[in-house]
C-alpha positions as CSV (number, residue, x, y, z in Angstrom):
1,X,57.0,16.5,-8.1
2,X,59.8,18.4,-9.7
3,X,57.3,21.2,-10.7
4,X,56.3,21.5,-7.1
5,X,60.0,21.9,-6.0
6,X,60.7,24.4,-8.7
7,X,57.6,26.5,-7.8
8,X,58.6,26.4,-4.1
9,X,62.1,27.6,-5.1
10,X,60.6,30.5,-7.0
11,X,58.4,31.3,-4.0
12,X,61.4,31.3,-1.6
13,X,63.2,33.6,-4.1
14,X,60.2,35.9,-4.1
15,X,60.3,36.0,-0.3
16,X,64.0,36.8,-0.5
17,X,63.2,39.7,-2.8
18,X,60.5,40.9,-0.5
19,X,63.0,40.9,2.3
20,X,65.5,42.8,0.3
21,X,63.0,45.5,-0.6
22,X,61.3,45.9,2.8
23,X,62.9,49.3,3.4
24,X,62.2,50.7,-0.1
25,X,60.5,54.1,0.1
26,X,56.9,54.3,-1.2
27,X,53.9,56.5,-0.6
28,X,51.3,53.7,-0.8
29,X,53.1,50.9,1.0
30,X,53.1,48.6,-2.1
31,X,56.0,46.6,-0.8
32,X,53.9,45.6,2.2
33,X,50.9,44.4,0.1
34,X,53.1,42.5,-2.4
35,X,55.0,40.9,0.5
36,X,51.7,39.7,2.1
37,X,50.5,38.3,-1.2
38,X,53.8,36.4,-1.6
39,X,53.7,35.1,1.9
40,X,50.1,33.9,1.6
41,X,50.8,32.2,-1.7
42,X,53.8,30.4,-0.3
43,X,52.0,29.2,2.8
44,X,49.0,28.0,0.8
45,X,51.3,26.3,-1.8
46,X,53.4,24.5,0.9
47,X,50.3,23.2,2.7
48,X,48.7,21.8,-0.4
49,X,52.0,20.3,-1.7
50,X,52.2,18.3,1.5
51,X,48.5,17.3,1.1
52,X,49.2,16.4,-2.5
53,X,52.2,14.3,-1.6
54,X,50.2,12.4,1.0
55,X,47.4,11.7,-1.5
56,X,49.8,10.6,-4.2
57,X,51.7,8.2,-1.9
58,X,48.4,6.6,-0.9
59,X,47.0,6.5,-4.5
60,X,43.7,8.1,-3.6
61,X,42.6,9.6,-6.8
62,X,39.3,11.0,-5.5
63,X,40.9,12.7,-2.6
64,X,43.6,14.2,-4.8
65,X,40.9,15.7,-7.0
66,X,39.4,17.3,-3.9
67,X,42.7,18.6,-2.8
68,X,43.5,20.2,-6.2
69,X,40.0,21.8,-6.2
70,X,40.4,23.2,-2.7
71,X,43.9,24.4,-3.6
72,X,42.7,26.4,-6.6
73,X,39.8,27.8,-4.6
74,X,41.9,28.9,-1.7
75,X,44.5,30.5,-4.0
76,X,41.8,32.5,-5.7
77,X,40.2,33.5,-2.4
78,X,43.5,34.8,-1.0
79,X,44.4,36.7,-4.1
80,X,41.0,38.3,-4.1
81,X,41.3,39.2,-0.4
82,X,44.7,40.7,-1.1
83,X,43.3,42.6,-4.1
84,X,40.4,44.0,-2.2
85,X,42.6,44.9,0.8
86,X,40.9,42.7,3.3
87,X,44.1,41.1,4.5
C-alpha cells in the first residue's frame, strides 16, 4: 500500500505543478491538455486505489484481478482519449 500512497503523492504534486503553470503563455494551450491528463489520471488512480483497498481487505483474489484489469484498461483509454484530443 506504500506504493499507492507514494504514487498519489506524486499525482498531487503534479496537480500542484499544473496549478502553478496555469497562466503560462503558450500558443497551443499545452498546459490545458497536460492538466487534463494529470487530473484524469489522478481521479482514475484514486478510484481504483479505493477499490483495490476494499478487495484486499476482503481477500477476494478474483475480484482484485478484475479491478486491476479494469484499472489498466481505463488508464489506457483515458490516455488515448487525451492523446487524440477527444477530452
